N, C-alpha and C positions, 0 to 999 in steps of 0.2 A: 251374613251378606251387610250387617251391621260394623261387624267386626273388620271385614274388607274394608270398607268404607274410612273407617276410622285409621286404618294403618296406611290408604291411600294420602287422607288427609294429613297424617303425620309427616310423610314422604315428602311430600309439598312443601308442607311446612319447612321443614330440614334445609330443602334445596333452595326455598326462597331465603332462609337466614344466611346461607353462604353465600346469594349475588353481592351484597354491600361490599363481603370481602374481596369475592374475583374480581370486582369493579376497583376496587380500591389498588389490587395489584396491578392492574392494568393501567391504574391514570396515568396522564400526561402532568406530571407535575411542572414541567418547563415546556410547552409547546414551540415558543420561538429560539431557535438556534442556530447558532454561525458554526460551521467547520470551515477550517483555515487547511487549505491544501497548497505544495509545491507543486505548480503545474499539472493544472488538469486536463489537459487535452493528450495526455499519454493514455497509454494502453493501462499501465501501472495502476490506473485510480479508474478504469471504465465502470466498473461496478458502480464508483459514487455519481458517475456523469448518468448510468443508467438509472440508478436509482429516482434522480433529481427530472431527467427528461421523462420518465414513465410514470409521474407521480407517485411512485412509492413511499415516500417519507408523507406526502400529502395525505395518501391511504391510512397511514397510522396515526392520522392527528397530530403531525410536525409542519411547521411552518420554518424551515431550513434555507439560509443563506449559507452559498459558498461562494468563501472567497479565494481568491487563486493568488499565488506567492511565486516568485521566482525558482524558489526552491523547496525541501523540505525543512531544512533547518530556520527558514523564513517562517514557514507555517507554524512550527511549533513557537519560534518567538512569540508569536500572536496570542497563543494559548496561555503561555509561561506570563506574558501584556496583560490578557485580562480581555484583548479585544475578538476573541472566538473561545467556543466551549469547547470542540473536541477537535483534533486533527484526524487529518487523511493524510498517513505517513509511512515511512517506513517502522517496522517493528524494532530494530536493533535502536532506537531512540529511547523505549522504554527503558531499556538499560541503560544508557548514557545518563536518562535522568534521575535513575536510582541512584546511582554513584555521586549524582550532583545534591542529593538528597532532596530530592521533588519527585517523588511518586507518581508516574504515570503508568496507566494499565490497558492494555490493548483487550479488546472484547471482540471483535468481529475481524476475520481474514479476508484482503480480498486479493492475495498473490500467494501462490505455491512456490514461486522462486522470485529471485530478485528482478528479472528479465533486462539486467543493464547488461550492455555489451561495451566493452572498453577494446576500442579499435585505434589504428594509427592511421597519418594522414598520406597515403603512399607519393603527397606532393611534397611533402619536406621531409618523409623519409622511406627513401624508394630505396633504402639499402637496408631497411629493418630488418634484423634475423630474432633479436628476443627483446624480453621485456627489460631485460639490464641496458637497451640501448635506449630506454627512454630517460636517465641520467641527465638531466641539467635540461630535460625539454620541458615544454608547456603543454598542460592537459586541460582542456576543458570538461566542467564541470556542469551539472544545473546551479548548483552554488555551494560554495565552498562549506563544509559541515557536513553537506546533505548526502545519502545514501550512496548518490554517485562518486562522492569524493571518499567516502568509506570504503566501496565496493575498492576502487583503485588503489589504496592504499596498501588493503589485503592483497591484492595481485602484485603490487610492487613488493611487497615483504616478503613474499613467495620466492622474489627474483633477488633478494637480497638489497634491496633499494627501501631508504626511509623516505618519508613526506617531504623532508626539506631536501632532497638529493632532484626534484622536479618543481614546479611552478605550477599551480594549480589557479585555474582561471573559471570565473562564473559567465557561463554562456547560455544559461537560460534551458527551456526543454522545447524550443520551437525554431522559429525562422532565425533567429539569433546565432545558436549552436550550427543550424547548416551552412550560416555565411560563414562563421568563422573557421570552418573546415574549407569549404571551398575558397575562402581567401587565402588560406594557407597561417592565418594568424595562431592557429594552434597545431602541434604536432601530432596529437593524439586525443580523442575524446572520451570521456564515459557518461555515457545518455541511454535513451531509450526509445522505442517506437513510438510515434512513425519518425523520430528523427532519423534513427539508423538504417531503418530500411531505405528512407530517401536518400541516405546519404549513400550507402552500399551499391544501388539502382545506377547512380550518377557517376561510380568508379570513383568516390570521394572519401573511401572508407575500407580499411583492410580489417577485418576482425581477427582478433586477439584471443579476447576470453568472453563466451556467450552464454550466459545466465537468465536466457529465455527458455531455454532447454531445460527442465525439470531435473534430467539425469546428469546433465552438464553442471549444473549449478551444486547439485548435492554433492559431485568430485571434487568439484573447487573446494567447499567449504567443509568437506568432511561429513555431511548430514543433510537433512531438510533444513533450508534455510526462510522463515517466511519471509516474507515482502511487506507489499501495500496492506494497512489494516486501518481501521478507527481505533484509536486512542485518545485518553483522556485524561486530566489528573484523577487521581484514586478519591477526591473531595467531591469532584463532578459525581461520581459513580454513585457514591455513598449518598449525595444528596438528592439527586435526580434517578432513582433507579427505572421508573417507569419510561421516562423519556431515552434512557440508555437502551430498554428493551425493545421500543419503537424502533431505535436507528438500527438495531440488530437484526430485528425484523426487517426492515427493509432494505437492507444490504444482502442478506441469504434470500431474498427474493430475485434481487438484481444478479447474483452471483448464477442461481439456478436459471433465468434468462436467458444470460450470457452464452452458458455451455451448450443451450439450444438454439442459439441463433445465428442466422447465416449470415454471408459477409453482405447481402442485401439490406437486411433488419438493421443492422449496425448503422448503416449508412444512413438509413433513413432518421436513425435515433440520435447521432451526435452532432453538435451544430458543425456546420460549413465550417468554418473557422478552422477545426481541427484535422482538415482534409490536407492543411499544407497546400491547398492546390493542386493534387493529386489524386484524385479517388483510386486509380490504380494500386499506387505507393499505400494508399492507407489500407487497402483488402488485405496486400499482400502482409502487412504488418499486423493485421488482426487474427490472421492466420497462424503468423507465426507464434502471435501471443497468448492465443487463445486457451490454450494447453497448461499453459504457466500461472493462469487464474485460478483461482479456487472454485470448485465445485458447490460449496457447502459452507463455508465460510469458518470452517473450525479450525485450530492450529494444531499443527503435529505436535504429539509428546515431545519428541525431542527438538523440537524446533529452538527453542529459548536457550538448551545446552549449545545448539550447535552456535547461535548468533554471539551466545558470550565466548564461547571459542575462538570467533570471528576478531572480535572487538579485542580482545586480552590480546590477541597475536599482533596486534599495533599501536596497542595502549597500554604501557606498564602499570598504570594507575588503576585500570579496569584488570589486568591480570592479579592483582597483589588485593583487589575488593573482595569481600564474601558478600556476593548478590542473592539474591531470595529469588530465584527463578520462576517459582509459583503466583511472586505477587506483580510480576510485569503481564500476565496475560489470563486471562478467562475462558473459559468454554460455555459456560453455564450461559449466557444469554442465548448464545447461537445454538445449542441445546433446546430451550424452549421456543425460538425461532422454527427450529425445523418440527417442533410438534403443529404449531400451525400451518407449517407452511412445507409439507414433508418432500423429501426427495423424488424427483420424476426418475422413470428409468431410461 
């Protein structure tokens, strides 16, 4: 009996001695964080909004401020400039930043596919037949240099066109983009939902390439193309591992919630301004985008290689650059998050 008590006491002591270490591993080293995003209202970033609106960041001990910009390139500039800590943006920016010698790393995925749609304006291009017809035309993108611009470049390149063969105009990711198409100020647009669904339903858009469909995105890019994600300077991840883990935990919960949510749940959760004045259009947009959102936050194994191939096809400097694909993303934080929040059937 005495031996059993000694063994029990030893086990308790050993367990207790581990607690401080476990506490340190989960410590929130920077609870107050700023996340920069370009087009927060887009379904592309729905997990970010869900995490914020449902209090998942607070549950992890974080005080997160989300600052919205006109496009992903502007959000990236905020982090580079030091006014934000983390970007909620397109995965391919991590590759571009490695090329510039400013290492950024993605650590939780939001989108399985880019969800970007390139379409033409039937009002200004009634006789459109192929992408080659876009030569000399004005194409609206969320912001120059953003993922919508990169996607348009890629589709143009496949048709033998260079970025200089067209004029790119920043129109944002909301009512400004809709108004530009309706007024005939642009001949085509590369944008996302709910903008795309609203334009399609009103007859102001003819879809050319639709990467809201995962299989279509893989066909266009030649493999899995990771999209929206949280990424940050490598220095931030090294200095604040606890905060980065907490962000990953919250986003994994948000990803999982979305996969089991119905249209009514989404309408109740997002701000009224996201609906662009039409709930039915927003619901249609959500149903179109839902399967293109990540169910678990994990980056596909071949995703970085696909993104590199796409960027290399339109950027000679990227093609000549010896990129370290393993340095632009990690699944380590998401794997830990999935232990805390296991996948639901």
